[in-house]
C-alpha positions in Angstrom: 19.0 -24.5 -5.2 16.2 -22.3 -6.6 16.1 -18.6 -6.0 12.7 -17.5 -4.7 12.8 -13.8 -5.2 9.8 -11.6 -5.4 8.8 -10.9 -9.0 9.3 -7.4 -10.4 6.3 -5.2 -10.3 4.6 -5.0 -13.6 6.1 -2.2 -15.6 4.2 -0.2 -18.2 5.6 -0.9 -21.7 5.8 1.9 -24.2 6.0 1.7 -27.9 8.8 3.8 -29.2 10.4 4.8 -32.5 10.0 2.1 -35.2 7.8 -0.1 -33.0 4.9 2.3 -33.1 2.3 0.6 -35.3 0.0 3.6 -36.0 0.6 5.4 -39.3 -0.7 8.8 -38.3 0.0 10.3 -34.9 -0.8 13.4 -32.9 2.7 14.6 -31.9 3.8 16.7 -29.0 7.4 18.1 -29.1 10.0 18.2 -26.4 8.7 21.5 -24.9 5.1 20.2 -24.7 3.8 22.1 -27.7 1.5 20.3 -30.1 2.9 19.8 -33.6 -0.4 18.4 -34.9 -1.4 15.2 -36.7 1.4 14.0 -38.9 2.6 10.7 -40.4 4.7 8.3 -38.4 7.7 8.7 -40.7 7.6 12.5 -40.5 7.4 12.3 -36.6 10.4 9.9 -36.6 12.4 12.3 -38.7 11.7 15.2 -36.4 12.7 13.1 -33.4 15.9 11.9 -35.1 16.9 15.5 -35.9 16.6 16.5 -32.2 18.4 13.2 -31.2 15.4 12.2 -29.1 12.9 9.3 -29.1 9.3 9.2 -30.3 7.3 7.5 -27.6 3.6 6.5 -27.8 2.0 8.0 -24.8 -1.7 7.4 -25.4 -2.2 4.5 -27.8 -6.0 4.3 -27.3 -6.7 7.9 -28.4 -7.9 8.8 -31.9 -5.4 9.5 -33.4 -2.8 8.0 -31.0 -0.7 10.6 -29.1 3.1 10.4 -29.3 5.7 12.6 -27.7 9.3 13.5 -28.7 11.3 13.0 -25.5 14.5 11.5 -24.0 13.1 8.1 -23.2 15.6 7.2 -20.4 14.9 10.5 -18.6 11.1 9.9 -19.1 11.4 6.5 -17.4 13.4 8.0 -14.6 10.7 10.7 -13.9 8.0 8.0 -14.0 9.8 5.9 -11.5 10.3 9.0 -9.3 6.6 9.8 -9.4 5.7 6.2 -8.4 8.2 6.3 -5.4 6.7 9.6 -4.3 3.2 8.2 -4.5 4.2 5.1 -2.5 6.0 7.2 0.1 2.8 8.7 1.5 1.1 5.4 2.0 1.7 3.7 5.4 0.6 0.1 5.8 -1.4 -0.6 8.9 0.1 -3.5 10.8 -1.9 -5.7 13.2 0.0 -6.3 16.4 -0.9 -9.3 18.6 -1.0 -9.1 22.4 -1.6 -12.1 24.6 -3.0 -11.9 28.1 -4.1 -14.5 30.5 -7.1 -14.6 32.8 -5.2 -14.5 36.1 -2.7 -11.8 35.1 -1.2 -9.6 37.9 -2.0 -5.9 38.1 1.6 -4.9 37.4 1.8 -7.1 34.3 -1.5 -5.8 33.1 -0.2 -2.2 33.4 2.9 -3.1 31.5 1.0 -4.7 28.7 -1.4 -1.7 28.5 1.5 0.7 28.2 2.9 -1.5 25.3 -0.5 -1.5 23.7 -0.8 2.3 23.9 2.6 2.6 22.2 1.5 0.3 19.3 -1.7 2.3 18.9 0.3 5.6 18.8 2.5 4.2 16.0 -0.7 3.8 13.9 -1.0 0.0 14.2 -4.1 -2.0 14.9 -4.1 -4.2 18.0 -5.4 -7.8 18.3 -6.0 -8.8 21.9 -6.0 -12.5 22.6 -7.0 -14.1 25.9 -6.5 -17.8 25.9 -8.5 -19.9 28.4 -6.6 -22.9 29.7 -7.9 -26.0 31.4 -10.8 -25.1 33.9 -10.6 -21.4 33.0 -13.1 -22.2 30.2 -15.8 -22.2 32.9 -15.0 -18.5 33.7 -15.9 -17.0 30.3 -17.8 -14.0 31.9 -14.8 -13.2 34.0 -12.6 -13.3 30.9 -14.9 -11.1 28.9 -15.0 -8.6 31.7 -11.1 -8.5 31.8 -10.9 -7.8 28.0 -13.5 -5.0 28.3 -11.5 -3.5 31.2 -8.3 -3.8 29.2 -9.9 -2.0 26.2 -11.4 0.7 28.6 -7.9 1.3 30.0 -6.4 2.0 26.6 -8.3 5.3 26.4 -9.9 6.6 23.1 -9.9 3.7 20.7 -12.1 2.4 18.0 -13.2 -1.2 18.6 -12.9 -2.8 15.1 -14.0 -6.2 16.3 -15.9 -6.6 19.5 -14.6 -9.2 22.0 -15.9 -12.6 20.9 -15.3 -16.1 22.1 -13.7 -18.3 19.4 -13.3 -21.7 21.0 -10.8 -21.3 23.9 -9.7 -17.8 22.8 -11.4 -14.5 23.3 -10.4 -12.0 20.6 -10.9 -8.3 20.1 -9.4 -5.9 17.6 -8.9 -2.2 18.3 -7.4 0.8 16.5 -6.6 4.4 17.4 -9.4 6.9 17.0 -8.9 9.3 14.1 
């Protein structure tokens, strides 16, 4: 049986120590002070004396920039920054609600209450009204029901106006910002 895991996100690869190809580098020491432009071997010797790694930070710069740092600690801090950046982003989810043409007033109120809760959570809302059998002849009545439903939600942005798509009338709404 095959394992269908999601692939790892692409990691940024750094050239470090002897894998650095450039012969002269602009070197920054552990405290963030610039040492200057020196040869690769001299930079490696300075890193080895401090028991740290020489990591190529900006390979496209002229000359390339390398930093003397603890590489594992550097990776940990990079990962921490990425997590912090992802933390602030909330994905908007589209929730589906189905209503029918001859829905009772109590059921309609219940669904409106559920829709308001979805909108307060920051989700978008897709309203579907499916016309069954002879209901297809009552399209205007169905459009009126959807418009009343959207009106009862309160202050909302209508992302997609109610539109007839075959036997389904759809509208998409979101909370006003």
